[in-house]
C-alpha positions in Angstrom: 12.7 -5.3 -2.0 16.3 -5.1 -1.4 18.4 -2.3 -3.0 22.0 -1.4 -3.1 24.1 -1.0 -0.3 24.1 2.7 1.1 26.7 4.5 2.9 25.7 4.9 6.5 25.8 8.7 6.0 22.7 8.2 3.9 20.0 8.5 6.1 16.9 8.3 3.5 16.0 7.2 0.0 13.4 7.0 -2.4 12.0 3.8 -4.0 13.0 3.5 -7.4 9.8 1.2 -8.2 7.0 3.2 -6.5 8.5 6.7 -5.4 8.1 6.2 -1.5 10.1 8.1 0.8 12.1 5.7 3.2 14.0 6.9 6.4 16.5 4.5 7.4 16.1 4.8 11.2 12.3 4.3 10.9 13.1 1.1 8.4 15.5 -0.1 11.2 12.9 0.3 14.2 10.0 -1.6 12.2 12.6 -4.4 11.5 13.7 -4.6 15.1 9.9 -4.7 16.3 8.9 -7.3 13.8 12.1 -9.8 14.9 11.3 -9.0 18.5 7.3 -10.0 17.8 8.5 -12.9 15.9 10.6 -14.0 18.9 7.5 -13.4 21.4 5.4 -15.4 19.5 7.8 -18.2 19.3 8.5 -18.5 22.9 4.9 -18.2 23.0 4.2 -21.4 21.3 6.7 -23.2 23.0 5.7 -22.9 26.3 4.2 -26.1 28.3 0.3 -26.3 28.3 -1.0 -24.2 31.3 2.2 -21.6 31.4 1.3 -18.3 30.9 3.4 -16.0 28.8 5.2 -13.4 30.9 5.2 -9.5 30.3 9.0 -9.6 30.0 10.9 -12.6 28.6 14.1 -13.5 30.5 15.7 -16.7 28.8 17.5 -17.4 32.3 14.0 -17.9 33.7 12.7 -20.1 31.3 15.0 -23.1 31.1 12.4 -25.8 30.3 11.1 -23.8 27.0 12.8 -25.3 23.8 12.8 -22.8 20.9 13.2 -24.3 17.1 13.4 -21.4 14.7 
């Protein structure tokens, strides 16, 4: 659910639909984690057969991987 834009000084809010309390920083951290995992899985699925997924992904070290979002 997307709500109205809030001033950056507002650090938390309550959901009008369910009453849940939300923290802006925790929500941002979750969004960043989820996007990072999405990109990691995208890279993993694009690896050539037999190529192992590195523990750290550096785009400069993977020129043969073609990503399509």
